[in-house]
N, C-alpha and C positions, 0 to 999 in steps of 0.2 A: 775542627779545622785548626784552631789556635794551638791546641796541644800538639798536633801533628807538626806544625811549623817549629814550635819550641823544641821538640825532640830533635828535629833535624838540625837546628842551630847548635844544640848541645853536642852533636856528633861531628861537627865540622872539623874542630881542631884535632880530634883523634883520627879522622879519616884523611886529613891533609896535614902531613908532618912538616909544617912550615908556618912562619909568622902570618898573622892576619894581614892580608893585602888591603891597600886603600879601597879597591873596588868592593871587597867584601864588607868593609866598614859601611860604605854607602848602601850596599845591599841590605845589611841588617837594619840600618836606620830606616830605609824605605819600607822594609818588611814590617817593622814595628809600627810605623805610621799607618800603613795600609791596613794592618790588622785592627788597629783602633778605629779606622774609618769604615771598615766593611760592615760594622754593626748597622750603619745606615746607608749602605751603598745602593746604587740605583741600577747596576747592570752587571753582566758577567765579568766585564773587564776588571772591576775592582776586586771581585772574589778571587780571581786567579793571580793577581799581581804579586802578592806576598810569596806564594809558593813558587811562582816563576823566578823570583829573584834568587831563591835557593837553588833551583834547578840550573840556573845559569852558572853558579859557582861550582856545582857538582857536574858540569859538562853535560847535563841532560835538559836542555832548554825546551821542554815540551809544553810549557804554559805561557803563551805570549801575553803581553800587556797591550790592550788596545785603548784603554781609557782609565783615567783617574777622576773622571767627571762625577759631579754630584747633581748634574742636570739642572743648570741654570738656563733653561731654554727660553728664548723669546721668539714667539712664533706669530705668523699671520697667514691668512689663506686667501689673498686677493689676486694672486697671479692669474692671468688670463682675462682680467677685467680691464676696461679702459682706465687710463690714468685718472680721468675725471671721476669715474665711478669709484676707484680706490680711494681717492681723496675725499669724496663725499661720504663713503662708508666710515673712513677713519674719523672724519669730523663728527660723526654721530656719537662717537665715544669721547672725543676730545673736547667737544663744545657743548653748548647747552646753556645752563644758567650760571656757569662758572668759567673762569679763565682757562685757556689752553695752557699746557705746561710751558710752551714757549713764551706766551704772554705773561704768565706768572713770573717766570725767571727774569724776563726783561723788566717788568714792573718792580720786582724786588731789587734789581740792580739799580734802577733809578732812585728808589727810596732808600738805598744804602743797606738793604738787607742782603747778606751774602750767604755763602755756604755754611759759615760758622753759626748762622742763626737757624739753620734747617735741622729739623728732627726727622730722620728717615721714617721712623715708625708712625709719626703723626702726619708728616707732609707728603710722603710718597704713597700713592695709591696706584697699584698696578692696573686697576680698571681703566686708568687714563690712557693706557697704551694699547693700541689696537692689536699689537702682536701678542700681548699677554691675554687679551680677550680670547684670542684664537687658541690659546693653550688649554683652555678648559674643555673637559669632556672625556669621551671614551674613545680610545685608540686601539686598533688591532694591527699588529705588525707581522710581516714575514721577515725573519732575521737570519743573518749569516755572519759567522765569526771566523776569520782567517788567521793562520799562523804566519811566521816569517817567510815561508816559501810560497805563500799564496794559496795553499790548499786549506780546507777546513781543519782547524786544529784539533788535536786529541789531548785530552786531559788525563793525567795519571790519577786524579782523585774524583773525577766526575765522568763516569764511563757512559756518556750519551753523545749522540752526533750533533755537530755544530754546523753542518752544511746548510741545513734548512730546518728551522724550528720557529716557534711562534711566541709573540709577546702580546699580552693584554695589559694596557696601561691607562690609568686614570690620572687626570690633572685638574688642579683648581687653584684659584687665587683669592686672597682676601687682604685688603690693605696693602702692605708692603711685603706680604708673605706668599710663597708658592709651595704647593705640596704635590708630590707625585708618588703613586704606588704602582708597582709592576708585579705581574705574575708571568714568568717565562715557562713555556711548556716544551719538553723535549721528547721526540719520538723514541721508540726502543732502539737500542744499538744494533748495528748490522750483525747478524749471526756469525759472520766470518771473523769479526773482531772478538766476539765472545769465545771463540775457540782458543785464543791465547790470553784473553783477559775477561773473565766473567764477573768482575766485581760490580756491585750495585750499591746504591744508597737507598735505604728503606726496605720495604718488604717485597719488592718485585723481583723478576728474574731477567737476567741479561738476554737481550734479543727478543724478549716477550713484552715487557712493560716499559713504558716511558716514565718520566718523572717531572717534577715542578720545582721551581725556585722562586723565592719572594725577594723583592728589592724595594727600596724606598728612598725618598729624598725630601727633605724639608729645608727650604731656603728662605732668606729674607734680604731685601735690599737694605744695605747698611750704610751707604754713603749717598750724599745728594750731589747731583750734577752741577758743575760750575757754569755750564753753557747749554743752551737748548739742544744743540746737536749731540750732546752727550746723554740725552735722555734715553733710558732703556739699557745703558751699559751697566753691567754688574761685575764686581770684583770682590774677592775675599779669599781667606785662607782655607785650605783643605789639608789638615795635618801640617806637614812641613812645606806644603806646596802653595803657590800663588795661582789663583784662577781668575780668568777674565772672560766675560761674554760680551761680544760687541755685535751690534746690528750692522749688517753689510748688504750689498746688492741694492736692488730697487724695491725696498720694503718687502723683501721676500726671502731673506736668508739671515743667518747669524753664524758667528764664528766663536767657538768655545775653545780655550787653550789652557793648558796646565804646565807650570814651570816650577823648577827648584832653582832659585837664583836666575841665571841666564840660560839654563839648560831646559830644553823643551821635553816634556814627557808625553803629551798628547795634544792632538789638534783635531777638532771635530767641526764639520760643516753641516748645517741643517738648512735644507731648501724647502720652501712651502709652495705648493701648487694647487690648482683646482682644475679638475678634468672637465671636459665638455658636458659631462652628465651632472656636474655640480658636486662631485665628491672632493672633499678637502683632504689633501695628502701632505705628509711630511716625510722627507727622505734624509736619513742621517748616515754620514760616512765618517768614520773616525780612523785616524792614523796614530799608531802607537810607537813610541820611541823609548827604549829602556836602556839608559846609559850606565850599565853595571858591567862587572867583569865578564868578558866574552863579547860584549857589544860596546862600541864607542858611541859617544853622543852623535845624534844625527842619523844613525842607522835604523831604518824601520824594522820593527819586530812584529807588527800585527796590524790588522785592519778589520773594521766591522761595517756592515751594510744593512741598515734597517729600513724597511719599506712599510710605512704605516698609513692607515686611513682612518678618518673620523667617522664614527657610527653612532647610532642611537643606543640608549641604555638597553633596550630590549634585544637588539641585535647583538650587542656586546656580550651579554651573559648567555644568550642562546649559542653563540659561536664558541664561547669558553667551554660550556658543557659538552658541545659536540666534539671539540678537540680533545677534551679529557677522555672521551670514549674512543675517538679515533686512535689516539696514542696508547690506548689500553692502560691508562694510569690508574692504579689502585686508589680507592678512596682513602686508605690509610697514608698514602704518599702525596695526595693532592693538597698542596698548600699547608703541609704539616708544620705546625709551630705552636709552642706553648701548650702542648697536649691536645690541640684541635687539628682536624683535617677534614677533607671532603669539600664539596661544592660550597657549602655555607661558610667554611673557613676562607675559601678564596674570595667570596663576595665580601666578607667582613674586612679582609685586608684591603681590597680595592676600594671599598666605600669610605675608608679612612680619609681619602683625598677630599671628600665633601663634608668632613667633620672639622675642617679648618676654622 
């Protein structure tokens, strides 16, 4: 993937008999940054962003950007409960034999201890936040990724459908750290598409076999809040970008945004709910903005719609194996990485969340 992008960069000047435009400079800068970041990316949006930037310059914008996120999600699943019940559940995590975060920060303020005295690695424990408590576990998602015209996008390098595919996601926290591992499964391409493009990745056949992709994210809280209401807010760099995750709503949502300076690249809202049957769910929608040549800042270029539910470990791996068979994914293509593949390779990748 990296060599493919580098080759395309090297051909730009020969294909375009003109000086490098400012938009192209930004495009190349973003491409290089995203290429560096995709080694630990957490979703499809990151993988496609570098190639998309080149496609924009070459007037073939077939790979939209929906996210540059590294998944700093803060979740909780108390929607549908009474306010008193939500507060009681939250206090089970926040209270006990120690101060609540609010009490600790207020007491620190009275004693003269401020933000400068805080060590995030030692003083921040994500277990103190009910939202982070809810992030742990096994999630199965039905996924959709849309292009700038609102239809499922088509990739020139990953010839598999994006209208409806599935994600298997694990998450865990320890101290001030959060870890997530993803396996995304794609069904076989529509045979009608294979008539004009029969390219595949791996050993399968177009229109016959599906495929998998691996994603990951490792994050840590690196700053201490100055006020109790700032608890749970995370911010930090992602390549040349600035990212912020903020708790919003009535303790049931979060907003994650990505900027370069004052220019927004991605905005993602996650809403947490609980069904009448007691199933915890999280719904994620991301809006992508790619301010490069061909698109101005503020013009939407993509959107993603992830519908996920929390399940047991047993159900999680049973559904994963079932989907591998349903999508007719070859064992040699299932979670292929570092010379390993197959169901055990998938399990090994996903279990890394719990080795934090």
